[in-house]
C-alpha positions in Angstrom: -23.2 61.1 -234.1 -21.3 57.9 -234.8 -23.3 54.8 -235.5 -22.5 51.3 -234.6 -24.7 48.4 -236.5 -24.4 45.2 -234.2 -25.2 43.1 -237.3 -21.8 43.9 -238.7 -18.7 42.0 -238.0 -16.3 43.4 -235.5 -13.7 43.8 -238.5 -16.3 46.0 -240.3 -17.1 48.1 -237.2 -13.5 48.4 -236.2 -12.3 49.1 -239.6 -14.9 52.1 -240.0 -14.2 53.5 -236.3 -11.0 52.4 -234.9 -11.8 53.7 -231.5 -14.3 50.8 -231.2 -11.4 48.4 -230.7 -10.2 50.3 -227.8 -13.5 50.6 -226.1 -14.2 46.9 -226.4 -10.6 46.1 -225.1 -11.6 48.2 -222.1 -14.6 46.1 -221.7 -12.8 43.0 -221.3 -12.2 41.9 -225.1 -8.4 42.1 -224.7 -7.6 39.9 -227.5 -8.9 42.2 -229.9 -5.9 44.1 -230.1 -3.7 41.1 -230.5 -2.0 41.1 -233.9 -4.1 39.3 -236.5 -7.1 38.5 -234.4 -9.3 41.4 -235.8 -8.4 40.0 -239.4 -9.4 36.3 -238.6 -12.0 36.1 -235.9 -13.1 39.7 -236.2 -14.4 39.1 -239.8 -17.1 36.6 -238.6 -17.4 37.4 -235.0 -20.2 40.3 -234.1 -20.3 42.0 -230.9 -23.5 40.0 -229.8 -21.7 36.8 -230.3 -18.6 38.0 -228.5 -20.6 39.4 -225.6 -22.1 35.8 -225.2 -18.8 34.0 -225.5 -17.1 36.5 -223.0 -20.1 36.7 -220.8 -20.1 40.3 -220.9 -23.6 41.6 -220.7 -24.7 43.2 -224.1 -26.5 46.0 -222.1 -23.3 46.9 -220.6 -21.3 47.1 -224.0 -24.3 49.2 -225.7 -24.3 51.5 -222.6 -20.5 52.1 -223.0 -21.0 52.9 -226.4 -23.7 55.3 -225.7 -21.4 57.0 -223.0 -18.8 57.3 -225.7 -21.0 59.3 -228.1 -22.3 56.4 -230.3 -25.7 55.5 -231.4 -26.1 51.8 -231.3 -28.4 50.1 -233.8 -29.3 47.0 -232.1 -30.5 43.6 -233.7 
């Protein structure tokens, strides 16, 4: 099973598991696929921080990852 550690940056997670960027985009994080966004904001942004900024419930994000076959390591 694939694992996602929510303490890591979005950049680290998406570099290790490129499918995560597609999942996040589908959840409403549309800017994740913009050129350079992952290289800049993605280096310090975590999924929980992005969830709070975009007002997308973290529980919804975790549930989607689990539906896609990921094990989520929560904070």
